[in-house]
N, C-alpha and C positions, 0 to 999 in steps of 0.2 A: 502495500500500499505504503502510496508516493504523496497523500494526501490531506490532510488533517480537516475536519469536519466536528462542526460545529450548531446543532439543532436545537430548536424551541419547540415544541410539543404541547398542544394543547387537547385537552380530554374534558369530557363534561358528567353529570351522574344529578340523576331526575327523579326523584320518589327512592334512596334506597342511602345506605353506610356505606362507598368508595375505600373504607379504609380502616375498621375501627381498633380502638387502642386497651390490649386487654388491660390495661392500668387502669382504665375508665371505663369498668363495665360493657365492653366493646363498643363505646360512642364513640364516633365520629372524630377524627384526629380534631385539633384544633389549636389555634397559639392565643392563649389565653386573654393575650395584651390586646389583640386588637377582634379577636376572634373571625380570623378568616380561616380558612379550612387546611389542612395536610393531608397528603398521601404519603408516607415513604417510600422513599426509593428500593428498596427489596419489595412492596406491594405491585411496585410494574414488573422486576424483578423476575417476580413468582411469573405471573402471566406473561412472561416473554418464555418464559423456560416452559412454560406448558405448555403453547404454544407451539415450539421449533419440536417437543417432544411429540406431538401431537401429528404437526407435520410431518417430520419424520423417521414416527417411530420407531425412535430408542435408536437405531442402526450406527454405528460413528461411520465418517466423521461426527455427527450430529446428535450425538449422544447426550442427555443432560447428567453430571455428576449430583447436583444440588435436588433429589427428585422426592416424593412421600414413600417413605419406606427402604430410602437407602442405605445400607451399611457402610460410610465412608471410608472406613478403612481397610475394609473389604475391596473396598473400590483403589483406593489408592496400593493396596499390596496386587494387584492385577496390572498397574503399571509399571510396578515392578518387574514383573511376569514377563511382559511385554517390551517393555525396554532389556531385561537380560538374553533377548535374544541379537542382541546389539554385541559384534567381536570388540568394542571396547568397552565391554560393561563388567569381563571381570566376574571372578568366583566372589560371592557375597559373604562376610565373615559376619556370620549368627552371633555374635559375643561383642564385636563392635560397632558392628551395624553398616548402615550402608556410607561410602566414602563418596566425598562431595560430589565426585566426579556422576558413582551412580546414583543420585539425587538428582542430576542436572536430568540425566538421560531419562529416568523416573516424569520427570516433570515434564520434559517434550511428551514422553510419550502420552501422559494427562491433557497436553493442549491439543494434542492430535485426536486423542478418542470424544472428549469434550467438547460439546459447544459453548455450555457457560463457564467450562475454564478459561479458553483461550478469547471469553469476550469479555468478561465480567471481572475475572482472574479468582481465585481462592488461596485459601491456606489449607493447605497438604501435609503440616509438619508432626501430625498425629500416626499412630504407626510406625508401618515401614516406612515414614517421610519421606513426600516426592517435592519437599518445600514451600514456598510458595511462589505463587506469580501475579503480577499485578495487569489486572486490565485494562486493557485501549480501551473501552466502553465504562465510563461510569455517568450516573444520574446526580439530579439535583432531588432535593423534595420538593414537590410540589404543594402551589400555592393559588387558591384559590382567590380570581378575579376582586371579589368582593365578601364583603362579613358571611357565613354562612350561620342559619337556627338549624342548630341539633335539636331533632326532639325527641322524647320519649315515649312510643308508643304502645297503647295497652291492648292487647290481644286474647282470646280465649280459645280454647279448645275443647268441643264436644264429647269429647272420648277421654275415660278415666283410665290409668292406669293399671289399679288393683283391681281385681272381683268384689272384694269389701267394699268399695266405693259405688259399684253400681248403680246402687237406688239415691244414693246422692243427686240432688239437685245443683245444686252447686260445680260450676263449669273449671275449668284448670284455668287460671288468669297464666301471664305471661307477658315478654316484653318486646323490642321492639325497636328501634333505634334507629333514624335517616336523617334525610336533611330535603326541604323540599325544593333542592337545584343548586347546586355550585358547577362552577369553569372551572377548569383548573389548570395551571400555565407547570411545565416541566423546561427545564436545561438540562442537555443534555453533551456530551465531550465527548471526540472519539483521537486517540494520538497514533498516529502514525508508525512513531518509534516506539511504541508497546505492542500496535500490532503485527510489526515485522516477529518481535520476540517472539508473539504467542504463535504466528501460523494464524491473525485475523486475516480472512481475503473478502476480495470482490464477494462473493459467495453469498459470506459470513454475511456481510455489510446488506447483500438485498435481500438474505433474511432477514436480518435486523428490523430491516425499513417493512418490512412484509408483515412481522409478527407487531410492530406500533398500531397498523392500519388495519389489523384484523383481529387481534385478540380477545378484545371484549366481545365478540359474536359467537365464542366460543371459551366463554368464561363466566355463565348467566349464573342470576340462583335470585333467590325471593329478595332475601337482606342485600341487594346489592343495584336495586331498582332498575335504570336504564343506563348504562353506561355507553359513553363510544366518545370514539376520537371525534376530533373537530377536525386540528390545523395539526400539517406535520413542517415547517420549513427547517430545510438544512441548508448550512454554508458552508460549502465548498470551497478549501484552501488551496492556491497553486502551487504549494508547498508543504512539505511534510510539517516543517515548524509554524508555519502559517503568515499571512501577511496583514490580521489584525489583530488586539485582544478578541478574547470573547465576550466580554459586559458591553463591550460600544456596539458590538454587531446584534447582538440582544435590544440595545435601545431603540435599534433603527425600526423594531416591531412592536407597535405600542396596539393593546386591545382595551377595551375600556367600552362604559354601557353607553347605548346612545341616548340622547338628550330627553329628555321626557316619561325613561323608563326609571321611574321608583324603583319598582323591586323587577329583579329578573328572574323568570322561570324558562329560558330558551335559549338558547342561541342565537337566536337572531336578535335577541335583545342586545347584542354588542355588535362594535364595530374592529374593525380590524384592517392596518395599514396597509393601502395594497400595494403589492409587489415590486409594481415598477418605482416608486417612490422610495420603495426600503432598499431598492437596487443604486439608488443614484449616489457617482461618487463612489463605489465597489474597485477598491484596487486590487485585487490579486485575489478577490475572492470571489466566485458565484452563487448568489440564492438560488435552491430548489427551492419549487415548492408542491412539495412529494403528493399532500393531502388539500 
């Protein structure tokens, strides 16, 4: 990869919980100072991993390392097994553990097999030790454009759990957390230098853009309401080092509530900077409107 990329990703959530906080009874994450909504980078990475697993069937080189039910140390051991086929690997000393060269070869094998390792990086220094990988793709926390209103809604269940409660007229009560609407903005960064270290290539990049545009369609649940991708702008630099600071590029893309709209309840309530206006004066950077 010879180009650095920075991108802005917009997605929204209507009548659902985009990212529950386990420390707050699974209520939607918020910034308590200004009540803007938050969605963690880990939340989005989970959806990307799930999409890649669905799209590619978990087959190398698009297998997923961090997945439900995975035993990570076992997978790290398999990385050493794959690396041992290299003539430079040598014999593993069971008492002293792997050498630095063996760890490096195992790390390379893990990057070659697992999409999420060569994309987001991973800490694999447990078990047989495959070292650590700095991923070329990094995401910020997503923040809502406006303050959100977390709601704690009561729900009921007509069925009972135990036979002894069969004749009871009382219904089982429950709670559900949601927000009426929130438009979230995420900033992302792709390093060409780290991509070349992990083997993250053009095919991986195209799959990443595809995941951002389609992953919500394969992640539906009653608790999440309706979530959808709205915009994906990509700044492609002409060089690996880049031609402009990321924050200056992000400032070109302004998203704001339309005049006269007091409370936003859909994406059409916002206006965004036109692409032609955002491109003016760009030197060494190309603006791509992927979505």
